[in-house]
Every structure is written in C-alpha cells, then in structure tokens.
N, C-alpha and C positions, 0 to 999 in steps of 0.2 A: 584548480584551473588547468593544470597540465592534462588532466583526463577529460576535460570537456569536449574536445573534438570527437572522441569516440562516442560520447553520449549523443552529440549532435548527429553523427553518422547513423546511429541506431534510429533516432527519430526520423531522419530523412529516408531511411529504408522502409518506413512504415510501421515501426514498433511504437507502442505507446505505453507509458507507465500506468495509465488509467484504463483498466479493462472495461469500464462502463462508458466512458466518453470517447475512447479510441482516438481516431484521427483528429478530432476537434481539440482534444487535450494536447496532442503532440504539436499541432500547429500553434496553439497558444504558447507552449513552452519554447518553441523555436522563435516566436516573436519576442518573448521575454529575453531570451538569450541575445538576440540581435540588438535589443535596446540597451542591455547592460549585462554582460556576462557575469560580472562581479556580484551584482544584485541577485541574479538568478541563483548563483551558488550559495550566497548567504541565505536566501529564502528557503533553502532545503532544510534548514535547522531553525524552527520557529517554536521554541519551547514556551514562549509567552503568548502565542496566538495573536501576534501583531499583524499578520498578513491579511490580505483582503478576504472577504467572505468567499466560500467555495461555491462553485457552480455545480449543481446537480444535473444529471442527464436530461431532465425535462426543461432545463434552462433557468429554473428558479435558483435562488441562492440561499445559503444557510451560514450560520456563524461557524467560523473556523475554530477547531480545537488545537491545543498545543500539540506539537508533534515534530518529527524529523524524518528525513529520508536518507538512506544510505545506498550507495551504488554497490552492486555485487560485481566483483572483479577477481579474475584469476590470471592476470597478465593481459587480459583483454576485457572489454566491457561485456557483462553477462546479463545485467538487469538491475532492478531496484527493489528495495523493500522499505516500508515506512511503518512507523509506530505513531499512534495518536491516542490521546487519553483525555479524560475529563477530570480536572483537578478535584481532588477530594473524594473521588468515587470511581469504582470500577465500572459502573453503569455507563452506557453510551446513549446519546440522543438517538431518536429513530432515524435521522438522516445519515447516521454513521453506521455502516454495516459491520464494522469490526475494528478492533484495536490495531490490527496489522493487515497490511495488504502488500502483495508482491507481484512482480511481473518479470519474466525472463524473456530475453530476445529469442525468437524462434530458432535461430542458428546456434544457440548455446543450450538448448533444452536437453533434458534427460542425462545430465551429467552430475546431478546432485547439488547444483548451485543453490536452488531455492531451499532445499532441506538444510544445508549448511548455514545459509544466511538466517533462516528462521531460528535455528538452534542458537545461533549467536545473539540474535536480537532478544530472545527470551530473557537473557541476563540483564539487558537494559530495562526491560519492562519490570522485572523483579526489583531492580534498583530504584525504580520510581515508586515502589510500594504497592504495585498492583498485585492482588492476590491471584488473579487469573487474567488471561487475555482471550478474547473471542475473535474468531475469523469466520468468514462466510465463503461459500463456494456454490456455484451453480451445480445442480445435481449431476449433470453430464460432464463436469470438469474433473475427471478422474485423476489427472495429474496433480492438481491442487489438493484434492482430497487426500491423496497418498502422502504428499508433503506434510500436510497438517497432522495426519494420523501418525506418521513416522516420528514427529516431534512431540507426541503425547496427546494430540488432540482427540477429543471424543465428541461424537455427535450428540448435541443436546436438543436440537429441534429442527423440524422442517417448518418453514414460515413463508409468508408472502411478503415480498419487498414492498415498501411504501410506494404509492403511485408515482412519486418523483423518479423512481427507478423502474417503472413499468409494471409493478405489481407481480412480477414473475416469482415462481417458487425458488427458494434457496435453502441451503443447509447452513446451520450455525453450529460451529465447533467451539469447544472450550479447552484451553490448556491451563491446568492449575499450576501456579508458580510457588505456592507455599508448600513446604514439606513438613 
C-alpha cells in the first residue's frame, strides 16, 4: 500500500501496464483504486483466477487465467511484469498472447529494469512447473525483443494475432526453463 501512490502517479502521467488497451486499461485501474485500494492491491495476485473475466482490446471478454503482477522498483516505480498460466499445461488459450507481459514507464526505460525483472520472474515460472514460457512482441518493438532475447528467448514464429487483438503480425518467443 505504501508504494501505491507512485503507481497511481504513473497511471496519471499516461503510462499503462497494458500495451494493448493503453489509456482505457489505465483509467479502469484508476477507478478500481479509487473504489478500494486494498482490493486493487489484492487483485494483483490471483493464483486461483477468481477475478472477473478479462477484457480484450476489441471489447469482448475471455476467461481469466491464474496469474500475478509484480511492480518493478529500484527506489522509484519503474513498471510492472506479470505471469499467467493455464493449470496443468504450458499451452495457452488463443486469447492469451504469452505467459509473461511487462511494461516500463517511459521515464525509466533503457536502464535494464525489464531485463532484470524478466530474469527474476523466470524462477517463479519454473517453480510453477512450467517447462517454458512464451512472450510476444510486435515486430517493430526492438526494446522488448532485446529484453526477451537477453533472457534466453528464441524466436519460434511470426504469427497473426487473433481478431480480438486486431489481427496484426507479432513475434512469439520461447524461453526454456528446464535444464
């Protein structure tokens, strides 16, 4: 709770933890925080998928997967990273673009925060029994691609996102967790 004001300030400055839904997702989170800061914080850790269905960029909804979000912090708020999974399988439903997603606030980029956060989160994914994680990036998002590759990600395919995400081309990377 003590760190929440910096998170709110980032949202109010125009940052969003959701790179697909952007400002809409940020506004929704600010509304959730205004209603109940405690419930918002608690909702960041939903390992049983009890939360509401997720809203996709086209406005449709889909079932929520178990997951959690961690804030990236180095004395000040830097961004967030989240892990989601499907119990009993490393496979993901089509509406889930990857096991891990991350977003760094623009004023804290290029300092290694995403690489460090992803590297740390891989241990959590392995502890869940996942043999690998997949992450996606837009072809022109060179910063995210570098982060993923620096943490052992290898490109496994170019694909078209499902219509709910606009059908644009994306890159899928895999990081093997079994040694």
